N, C-alpha and C positions, 0 to 999 in steps of 0.2 A: 504493500500500500504506500502511496505517495501523497504527501500533504503539501499544498502550495498556498497556505494562508487563506483558506476558505474563499478562493477566487471564484467559486461557483455558488456562493451562499444564496440559498433560496431559489436557485434555478431548478427547473423541472426537466428531467431527462427521461427518455425511453431508450432502453438498450435491448434489442432483440437477440434472442439466443444467449442469454446471460447466465445460464446455469453453471457453466464450467468454462475452462480455458480462457481464450482471449476475452470473450464476452463478460465473464465473471470478473476478470481483472479490470476491464473498462468500467463496469458498474461500481465496483468498490472504489476505484480511483476517483471517479466523478463524485461519489458520495464523500470521500475523504476531503474533497475540496468544497463541501457544503451542499451539494446538489441533493434533490429529492429524486429518487430513481425508481422508475417502473421497469422491472426485469421480467422479460418474457421467457417462457420455456414451453416445450411441446409435450414431452412424454411423462407418464407417471413416474418413471425411474429417475427423472430429474427434479421431482417435486421437493424431495428432502434436501438436496444440496442447495437448491434455490432458496428454500426457506431458511436454511442455516446462514446464507449470505445476507438475506433480509434482516435476520435477527442480529447479526454482527453489525450491520450498518446502523440499526436502531440504537445500538449501544455506544455509538460514537460520541454522543452528548453534545452535538452541534446542531445546526439547522438541517443536517442530513436526515433523510428518511428513506424508506424503501417499501415497495410492495412487489409481490410476485403475481404474474398473470399467466395462466395456462392458455395457450392459443396455438393452433396449428396454422402456420402461415400459408400453407397450401390452400386453406379455406379463404375465399375472398372476403367473407364477413369478418375475419379475424382482425383486420386492421381497424375497423370501426370499433370493435369490442375493446381492443387495446387502448385506443385513444379515449373512448368514453370512460373506461375504468380509471385511467390516469387522471383525467380531468376531475372526476368525482372525488378522487383521493387527494389531489394536490392543487386544485384550482384551475381557472379557465385558460391559463397560458402554458404552452409547452415550448421550452426554450431550445432543447437539444434533442435531436433524433439520431441515434447511432444504429444504422442498419448493419448488424453484425451477423445475424443468423445465416448459416450456410450449410450446403449439403455437397458432399464429395462422392462421386461415383467413378470408379476406374474401369473404363471399358475401351477397347480398341475398335477402330473402324471395322465393320463386318460383324460386330457382336452387340452394337448399341440398339436397344429397343426403344419404342415410343415411350414406354413407361420410364426408362432410364432418363430420357430427355426431359420429360415433364417433371420428374422428381427433382432434377437439378435446377431447371429453369423456373419452376413454380416457386421455389424457395429463394434462389439466388438472384433472380431478376424480377419476376412478376410481383413477389411480395415486397420487394424494395420499392417498386413503383407505387404500389397501392398504400404502403405505409406512408410514403411521402405525400400522396394525395390526401390521406386522412389527416395528417398532421398540419399541412400547410396553412389551413384556416385558423389554427391555434397558435401559430408563431407570433412573437411579440409584434404589436402594431408600432410602426415607426413613430407615430405621434405620441405614443404612451411609454416608450422605452428608449433609453440612450444606447442600447445595444440590440442588435438584431438576433434572429434565430440562427441555429447551427444545424445543418444536416451533414452527417459524416458517414460515408459509405465505406465498409470494410471489403476491400477487394483481395487481390493476391498477385504476387509477381507472376504467377502462372498465366495471367491475362495477357502478358507480353512475351511469354516464352513458349517453347514447344517441347513437350515431353510425351512419351508413349503412354497412352491410356488416359490422357488428361484433356482430350479435345472438347468434350461437352462442358466440363468444369472451366477450362480456360476461356471458352467462348462466353460463358455466363459472367465471368469476372471482367472480361473485356467490355461487355455490354454496360457494366456499371460506370465505366469511364465516360461513355456517351451521356448517360444520365447526369453524371457529376458536372460535366462542362455545360450542358444545356440548362440544367436547373440553376447553375451559378449565374448564367446570363439572364434567366427569367426572374430570379428572386433577388438579384443584386440591387435593383432600384429600391427595394423595400428594406435594404440594410441587412439581408440575410446572406450568410455564406454557405457554400456547399463544397465540400472537399472529399477526397478519397485517400485512404491509407491502404497500401498494398504490403502486407507482411510477406516475409520470406518464410524460411523454416522456423516454426515456433514449437516449443516443447509442449504439445497438447495431444489429446487423443486422436485428433484428425491427422496429425503428421505421422502417427504410428500406423494409421490405416493406409497411408499413401505408398508404402513399400519402397521408400527411398533408401539408398545406402547412407545411413546416418553419418558415418565417419567421413565418407567422401564429400557429402554436402558441407559438413563442418570445415573440412580442409579448404574448400573453395569460397568460404565466407570470410572475407578479409578481416572483419572486425572481431578479434578475439577467437576466431575459428570455433564458433559455438552456435547452437541454436538460440534464437531469441527466447526469452521468458515472456509470458503474457504481460508482465509489468512494463517491459520495454515498449510494447505496442500501446498499452493503456496510457502511458505518459504522453505519447505523441497525440493520441486522440484527445486527451484532456486539454492539451495546449490548443488544439483546433476548436475546442468547445469554449475557450475563454475569450474575454474581451481583447486580450493582447494579440490575438490572431485575426483581428478585424479586417486587415488588408490582404488577407490570403483567401482566395476563392477560385474555384474551378480547377484546383490543382490535384494531382495524384502524386502522393509521396511514397517513395519506395522505403519501407521500414524493414530492411532486409540485412542490415549489417554490411551493406556493400555487395551482397550476392547479386543484386541487379542495380545498376546505377543509371539514372535517367538524366 
């Protein structure tokens, strides 16, 4: 957990896919800086870990607070449910949306099914679009707030690379960069920023599923020859959520320890 003098005090944030890994790190870090965080999770197996994180945040003893929301982002009704639950808990303004939830399916061309495609794109692309659609009307009004809203999309360096078995996943993460740039142009006049963070190899359950040669990847990661920890990514996201990042928008940041340099 990282504290930056409650720079997000009383801000309201939604973090999708926040039960573990990068999402949990982001939710805790935003809360450590004073934010009230709605943390979404999908499966019953994630309920306990999400509630433990909520309870931990509630004990911070600051303006921070948290709720958990169970929602399947493949369901188009889930975005409205998440936003309405957040507003009911924390008030009418949502300052920060972190589209973190993601799904990884490893399949090579010739083996990819329609179901594989939809599983990846429904979570990684469609859900991101409709979460933003649901939140945009609740972002701070320019005339009522000195700082605008923040939308932060979590992509992957795979969106700009080519690896065997990653075509559908890579395409889904590349699509987010298009969202990020266009939304930055659309929302900029209202004072809102939209940015993307592309992690490289992060020490999470998802990386263990990806079948990489861990030691080989560490060896070609210039910074300290290691995997990132979720906190490494969370601190970058927290900066983009803060007022200090107000002149950064439409950007995709490679958070990969130099594994990929833009």
